[in-house]
Each structure stands twice: as C-alpha cells, then as structure tokens.
C-alpha positions as CSV (number, residue, x, y, z in Angstrom):
1,X,0.2,-0.3,-0.1
2,X,1.3,3.5,-0.6
3,X,1.4,6.3,2.1
4,X,-2.2,7.5,0.7
5,X,-3.4,4.3,1.2
6,X,-2.1,3.5,4.7
7,X,-3.3,6.8,5.6
8,X,-6.8,6.1,4.3
9,X,-7.0,2.7,6.3
10,X,-5.9,4.6,9.9
11,X,-8.3,7.0,9.7
12,X,-11.1,3.8,8.7
13,X,-9.5,1.6,11.3
14,X,-9.8,4.0,14.1
15,X,-12.9,5.3,12.9
16,X,-14.9,1.8,13.0
17,X,-12.9,0.7,16.3
18,X,-14.0,3.8,17.6
19,X,-18.0,3.0,16.5
20,X,-17.7,-0.5,18.0
21,X,-16.7,-0.2,21.4
22,X,-19.5,-0.8,22.8
23,X,-19.9,-3.7,21.6
24,X,-22.5,-4.9,18.8
25,X,-26.1,-2.5,18.8
26,X,-29.4,-4.4,19.0
27,X,-30.9,-4.6,16.0
28,X,-33.9,-2.0,17.5
29,X,-31.1,0.6,18.2
30,X,-32.0,3.1,15.2
31,X,-30.9,5.6,17.3
32,X,-27.0,4.4,17.3
33,X,-27.4,2.7,14.2
34,X,-27.9,6.5,12.4
35,X,-24.9,8.1,14.5
36,X,-22.5,5.0,13.1
37,X,-23.8,6.2,10.0
38,X,-23.6,9.5,9.9
39,X,-20.0,9.4,11.1
40,X,-18.6,6.9,8.3
41,X,-20.6,9.6,6.2
42,X,-18.8,12.1,7.6
43,X,-15.1,10.5,7.0
44,X,-16.4,10.0,3.1
45,X,-15.8,6.6,3.3
46,X,-18.4,5.7,1.2
47,X,-17.8,8.2,-2.0
48,X,-14.2,5.9,-1.9
49,X,-14.9,4.9,-5.3
50,X,-15.6,9.0,-6.3
51,X,-13.6,10.7,-8.2
52,X,-12.1,13.8,-6.6
53,X,-14.1,16.2,-9.2
54,X,-17.0,14.8,-7.7
55,X,-16.2,14.7,-3.8
56,X,-14.6,11.5,-3.3
57,X,-11.2,9.9,-3.1
58,X,-10.7,8.7,-6.7
59,X,-9.7,5.3,-4.8
60,X,-8.9,2.3,-6.6
61,X,-10.2,-1.4,-6.1
62,X,-7.0,-2.1,-4.2
63,X,-7.8,0.7,-1.7
64,X,-11.1,-0.9,-1.5
65,X,-9.4,-4.2,0.0
66,X,-8.0,-2.3,2.7
67,X,-11.2,-0.2,3.3
68,X,-13.6,-3.6,3.1
69,X,-11.6,-6.0,5.2
70,X,-11.4,-3.1,7.7
71,X,-15.0,-3.4,7.4
72,X,-15.5,-7.5,8.0
73,X,-12.8,-7.0,10.5
74,X,-14.7,-4.8,13.4
75,X,-18.5,-6.8,11.8
76,X,-19.4,-3.1,11.2
77,X,-23.8,-3.6,10.6
78,X,-24.5,-1.5,8.0
79,X,-24.5,-1.2,4.0
80,X,-21.7,1.1,3.9
81,X,-19.6,-1.7,1.4
82,X,-22.9,-2.1,-0.8
83,X,-23.0,2.2,-0.8
84,X,-19.4,2.2,-1.9
85,X,-19.6,-0.7,-4.9
86,X,-23.1,1.1,-5.9
87,X,-21.5,5.0,-6.0
88,X,-18.7,3.7,-7.8
89,X,-20.8,1.8,-10.8
90,X,-23.4,4.5,-11.0
91,X,-20.3,7.1,-11.6
92,X,-18.8,4.8,-14.2
93,X,-22.2,4.8,-16.1
94,X,-23.1,8.2,-16.4
95,X,-25.4,8.3,-13.2
96,X,-26.7,10.2,-10.4
97,X,-25.0,9.0,-6.9
98,X,-27.7,9.9,-3.9
99,X,-25.7,10.8,-1.1
100,X,-27.4,8.1,1.1
101,X,-27.1,4.2,1.2
102,X,-27.4,2.5,-1.3
103,X,-27.7,-1.4,-2.0
104,X,-27.3,-3.9,-4.9
105,X,-30.0,-6.4,-6.4
106,X,-30.3,-8.6,-9.6
107,X,-33.9,-8.9,-10.9
108,X,-35.1,-12.2,-11.9
109,X,-38.6,-11.8,-14.2
110,X,-39.2,-8.6,-14.3
111,X,-40.5,-5.9,-16.3
112,X,-39.8,-1.8,-17.8
113,X,-42.5,-0.5,-19.3
114,X,-41.7,3.4,-21.2
115,X,-44.0,6.0,-21.1
116,X,-43.3,7.2,-24.7
117,X,-44.8,10.9,-24.2
118,X,-42.9,11.6,-20.7
119,X,-40.6,9.6,-21.3
120,X,-40.2,7.6,-18.5
121,X,-40.0,4.2,-16.9
122,X,-41.9,2.1,-14.2
123,X,-39.9,-1.1,-13.2
124,X,-42.2,-3.7,-11.9
125,X,-40.4,-7.1,-9.9
126,X,-39.3,-8.9,-7.5
127,X,-35.6,-8.8,-5.7
128,X,-34.8,-11.5,-3.4
129,X,-32.7,-11.6,-0.2
130,X,-31.5,-7.6,-1.0
131,X,-29.0,-6.7,1.8
132,X,-30.3,-4.7,3.5
133,X,-32.9,-3.8,1.6
134,X,-35.3,-1.6,3.9
135,X,-32.6,0.3,5.8
136,X,-31.6,1.9,2.6
137,X,-33.5,4.2,0.7
138,X,-32.0,2.8,-2.5
139,X,-31.3,-0.2,-3.9
140,X,-28.9,-0.1,-7.7
141,X,-30.6,-3.0,-9.4
142,X,-29.4,-5.0,-12.4
143,X,-32.2,-6.5,-14.9
144,X,-32.9,-6.5,-18.6
145,X,-34.9,-4.0,-20.5
146,X,-35.5,-4.6,-24.6
147,X,-33.1,-7.8,-24.5
148,X,-30.5,-5.9,-23.3
149,X,-28.7,-5.4,-20.0
150,X,-29.5,-2.7,-17.6
151,X,-29.3,-0.1,-14.4
152,X,-31.8,1.3,-12.8
153,X,-32.0,3.1,-9.3
154,X,-35.1,2.8,-7.2
155,X,-36.2,4.2,-4.0
156,X,-36.7,1.2,-1.7
157,X,-39.9,3.2,-0.3
158,X,-41.7,2.5,-4.0
159,X,-41.1,-1.1,-3.1
160,X,-43.4,-3.4,-0.4
161,X,-40.7,-5.1,1.6
162,X,-42.7,-8.5,1.2
163,X,-40.0,-10.8,3.7
164,X,-37.7,-9.6,6.4
165,X,-35.9,-12.2,6.9
166,X,-32.4,-12.2,8.6
167,X,-28.8,-14.1,8.1
168,X,-27.3,-15.7,10.6
169,X,-25.3,-12.7,11.7
170,X,-28.2,-11.2,11.8
171,X,-28.3,-8.8,9.1
172,X,-31.3,-7.8,7.6
173,X,-32.1,-9.2,3.6
174,X,-35.3,-8.3,2.4
175,X,-37.1,-9.3,-0.3
176,X,-39.1,-6.5,-1.6
177,X,-41.6,-6.5,-4.5
178,X,-42.5,-3.7,-7.1
179,X,-45.7,-3.0,-8.8
180,X,-45.1,-0.5,-11.6
181,X,-43.0,1.8,-9.9
182,X,-41.2,5.0,-11.1
183,X,-37.4,4.4,-11.8
184,X,-35.6,7.1,-10.5
185,X,-32.3,6.9,-13.3
186,X,-32.1,3.9,-15.7
187,X,-29.0,2.6,-17.9
188,X,-29.0,0.7,-20.9
189,X,-25.3,-0.8,-21.4
190,X,-23.3,-2.0,-24.2
191,X,-22.2,-5.0,-22.7
192,X,-23.1,-7.3,-20.5
193,X,-23.8,-6.0,-16.6
194,X,-21.8,-8.7,-15.0
195,X,-19.6,-6.4,-13.0
196,X,-22.6,-5.4,-10.2
197,X,-21.9,-9.5,-9.6
198,X,-18.7,-9.7,-9.8
199,X,-18.1,-6.6,-7.5
200,X,-20.9,-7.9,-4.9
201,X,-18.9,-11.4,-5.0
202,X,-15.1,-9.1,-4.6
203,X,-16.8,-7.1,-1.7
204,X,-17.4,-9.8,0.3
205,X,-14.5,-11.8,-0.5
206,X,-12.8,-8.9,1.2
207,X,-15.1,-8.6,4.1
208,X,-14.5,-12.3,4.9
209,X,-10.5,-11.9,4.5
210,X,-11.5,-8.9,7.8
211,X,-13.3,-11.6,9.3
212,X,-10.6,-13.9,9.1
213,X,-8.0,-12.0,10.4
214,X,-10.4,-10.7,13.9
215,X,-11.4,-14.4,14.3
216,X,-7.5,-15.2,13.9
217,X,-6.5,-12.8,16.7
218,X,-9.3,-13.3,18.8
219,X,-8.0,-17.3,18.5
220,X,-4.1,-16.2,19.2
221,X,-5.2,-14.3,22.3
222,X,-7.1,-16.8,24.1
223,X,-5.0,-19.5,23.8
224,X,-2.1,-17.4,25.0
225,X,-4.7,-16.5,28.4
226,X,-6.4,-19.6,29.1
227,X,-4.1,-21.8,30.9
228,X,-4.5,-26.1,31.8
229,X,-2.7,-28.0,33.8
230,X,-0.6,-25.2,34.8
231,X,0.1,-23.7,31.7
232,X,-0.9,-21.6,28.7
233,X,-2.7,-23.6,26.0
234,X,-1.1,-22.2,23.4
235,X,2.5,-23.8,24.5
236,X,0.3,-27.5,23.3
237,X,1.8,-28.3,20.1
238,X,-1.9,-29.6,18.6
239,X,-3.3,-26.0,19.6
240,X,0.0,-24.8,17.5
241,X,-0.6,-26.9,15.3
242,X,-4.5,-25.8,14.4
243,X,-3.9,-22.3,14.5
244,X,-0.9,-22.6,12.0
245,X,-3.7,-23.8,9.9
246,X,-6.0,-20.9,10.4
247,X,-3.3,-18.6,10.0
248,X,-2.4,-20.2,6.2
249,X,-6.3,-19.7,5.5
250,X,-6.8,-15.8,6.2
251,X,-3.5,-15.8,4.3
252,X,-4.8,-17.3,1.6
253,X,-8.1,-15.4,1.8
254,X,-6.7,-12.3,2.3
255,X,-3.5,-12.9,-0.8
256,X,-6.2,-13.6,-3.6
257,X,-8.9,-11.2,-2.0
258,X,-5.9,-8.2,-3.2
259,X,-4.8,-10.3,-6.0
260,X,-8.6,-10.1,-7.8
261,X,-9.0,-6.3,-6.5
262,X,-5.4,-6.1,-8.2
263,X,-6.5,-7.7,-11.3
264,X,-10.0,-5.8,-11.5
265,X,-8.1,-2.1,-11.5
266,X,-6.1,-3.5,-14.8
267,X,-9.3,-4.9,-16.4
268,X,-12.5,-7.6,-16.4
269,X,-10.5,-9.3,-13.4
270,X,-13.5,-11.6,-13.8
271,X,-11.6,-14.8,-13.8
272,X,-9.5,-13.6,-10.9
273,X,-12.6,-12.5,-8.9
274,X,-14.1,-16.0,-9.6
275,X,-10.9,-18.0,-8.0
276,X,-10.7,-15.7,-5.2
277,X,-14.6,-15.8,-4.1
278,X,-14.5,-19.6,-4.5
279,X,-10.9,-19.4,-2.1
280,X,-12.4,-18.0,0.5
281,X,-16.1,-20.1,0.5
282,X,-14.0,-23.0,0.7
283,X,-12.0,-21.8,3.3
284,X,-15.3,-21.4,5.9
285,X,-16.2,-24.2,7.0
286,X,-12.4,-25.2,8.4
287,X,-11.3,-21.7,9.6
288,X,-14.2,-20.9,11.6
289,X,-14.2,-25.1,13.2
290,X,-10.5,-24.6,14.3
291,X,-11.7,-21.0,15.9
292,X,-14.8,-22.0,17.6
293,X,-12.4,-25.2,18.9
294,X,-9.7,-23.6,20.4
295,X,-11.7,-21.2,22.1
296,X,-13.9,-24.4,23.2
297,X,-17.9,-23.5,24.6
298,X,-17.3,-19.8,25.8
299,X,-16.4,-19.1,21.6
300,X,-20.7,-19.8,21.0
301,X,-22.3,-17.9,23.6
302,X,-24.0,-14.5,22.4
303,X,-21.7,-12.4,24.9
304,X,-18.4,-13.8,23.1
305,X,-17.3,-11.8,20.4
306,X,-15.8,-14.6,18.1
307,X,-19.7,-15.6,16.4
308,X,-20.0,-11.6,15.1
309,X,-17.2,-12.8,12.3
310,X,-17.7,-16.6,12.4
311,X,-21.9,-16.0,11.8
312,X,-20.5,-13.7,9.0
313,X,-18.3,-15.2,7.7
314,X,-20.9,-18.8,7.3
315,X,-23.1,-16.3,6.0
316,X,-21.1,-14.4,2.9
317,X,-20.6,-18.0,2.3
318,X,-23.1,-18.0,0.0
319,X,-24.4,-14.7,-1.0
320,X,-23.3,-13.4,-3.9
321,X,-21.9,-17.2,-5.8
322,X,-21.7,-19.9,-3.5
323,X,-19.3,-22.6,-3.9
324,X,-21.0,-24.6,-6.4
325,X,-21.7,-21.3,-9.0
326,X,-18.0,-20.1,-8.8
327,X,-16.3,-23.8,-9.7
328,X,-18.6,-23.6,-12.3
329,X,-17.6,-20.4,-13.6
330,X,-14.0,-21.4,-13.3
331,X,-14.4,-24.8,-15.1
332,X,-16.7,-23.0,-17.7
333,X,-13.6,-20.8,-18.2
334,X,-11.1,-22.7,-18.0
335,X,-12.8,-25.5,-20.9
336,X,-14.0,-22.5,-23.3
337,X,-9.9,-20.9,-23.3
338,X,-8.7,-24.1,-24.0
339,X,-5.8,-26.0,-21.5
340,X,-3.2,-24.5,-23.4
341,X,-4.2,-20.9,-22.2
342,X,-4.5,-22.0,-18.5
343,X,-1.1,-22.0,-17.1
344,X,0.0,-19.1,-18.9
345,X,-2.9,-17.2,-17.0
346,X,-2.4,-18.5,-14.2
347,X,1.4,-17.3,-14.3
348,X,1.4,-13.9,-15.6
349,X,2.1,-10.8,-14.0
C-alpha cells in the first residue's frame, strides 16, 4: 500500500474501532445505527470510488480491499460496502449518485415499461434477499430491458418489503416487490452487466478476509490467556498446529482478495474474482471450526465477540455466488480458453 492508502486505512480503522467500542448495536437501536452511519458518511468512506471532482477519493479496488477488509474485521452492521460499490458503478455509467445508503440487487423476472410521451420508466419485479434492503434508501438493480442488460436505480420506498429475513449474523436480507414503481434512473449497457455481481462477490471476499483476521486474532489471544495443567494452552502442540492452519487459511483468502482487486483495477478480473470468491468460500468451514474449537464452549456464547466474525463468514459464503456457482464459472472459463492458455494465465503478472 502507498502512503495515502495507509493514511486512509488508519483513519477508517480508528473510526470503526471507536464506533464498535460499546459492542454490537441491537437491531432496534436505530439511534446508534444513525450515529454510526453519519460518522462514516462524514469521513467520506462511502465516496471511496468517486473522483475528486465529485467529492471522493478516486480510490481503486486496491484501496477498497483495505476498507472492505476493515469493515469485515470490525463486523460493521451497515451497508457501507454496498454503498461504495453502488456509487462507483453509478459514476462509471454516468448516473447520478445519491448521498445516502444504496444497496445492490439482481432482478429475476421483471418488466420495465416506458411512457413514450413523458419518457419515464416504471419497474415491476421482485428482488430477493436484498442486503439491508429496508435500511437503504436506494437499490441499484441489474436487470434486462428490451433484450439488453441495464442498471436501474430504484427508491426502496416505492417497493413493498414482503419478507424481512435476516441471515445468521442478524443482518437484514429483505425481499422487495415493485409494482409499476417509478424508476429513478435507467442505464442501458453496451455489454453484459456482470460487473455488479462480480463487484458484490469481491466485496464479500474482502470482508471475509477481514473477518478471518479478526477470528485469528481472537483465537491467538485466547490460547495465550487460557491455562490448562498449569500452563498456557498455546504451548500445546495440537493447538499450535490448529492455529497454523488458521493462519494459512486467513493468509490465503487475503492474498486471493488482494490479487483479484489488483486484476479488477487492471481490467476485467472475472477469472481472478471467481478464484478468490471460491477460495474464500472454501476457507470458511475449516477456519470457523478451528476458531471455535480453540475457544471451547465460550466461543459459542452470544456475549463473546468471536461469533460476530464466524456468523458473518457462514452467511457471506452463499452471497453473490456459492461454492458450486464459482467452481462452475471457473471450470467453464478454463474449458473455453483451452488447456494451453491456463498455465500462462495463472502465472501472468
């Protein structure tokens, strides 16, 4: 990281640490959620990808890794990462960027109707399991219009939340139904809109890297404090072996995420994102098992901080593509490229 990125990370880390000093806010503590969101907005974190002319940092995905991993490390219960990604996409495609929370969604069966007289659009469709759907004022939607991919910016207030499901980490994943709702903005794309899904997958991978770092630190600290048979359990070889495996998994996910961010900055990066998300997903089982095993029963209690990391890892594993989805994507890409191109691609700078 360069000096400016280091300054950014230190500022973000200090703020997020202070915001979580009193522990995880309850789901109904709207006042504290607002205080946290306002503090993050005031620091300008959600404008990371915006250009300096638009009041942002002109940040890259390499910078984003540093921020997203800190969000995962501190288990921030707000749609900060989603808003950063959404604003970056809105700016890239010449759409206006609201100064508020924006989440991400993929529409299945949907319909966009254009009023030819007023040149306005209405949207009908169902958005499944939208991260922080009711908590965000807008949602950036990937869908199709007239046989072409497009992005829609919709006000969540114009939709009806029919299911306020929460994932294992108690984060809202809402299903929202729109019926002839006015479209705030529409952008028809020249090529496939896979960038939104890939960005979401990379966001979750970066967050997972931070959550794994937190689980590793908690585990290392606990085994040094916990004593058994008159000595710290960190002295036992079996514990050292387990922690070594946890270090390997955390490092692998961090490296994969950073490599994918670098590739995304340089161009398409779809292959690297697929590999990183799959590596992250497959690290979750072993890593969380080790972290809870070395903590013993205390790690499962609601009062202990460990579950803030592990429950998010379990939940994020299936979001923006599970193991099967990304394994198939990688396999299809290798088959399409041919066997002679695989090794040069893996070893390219």
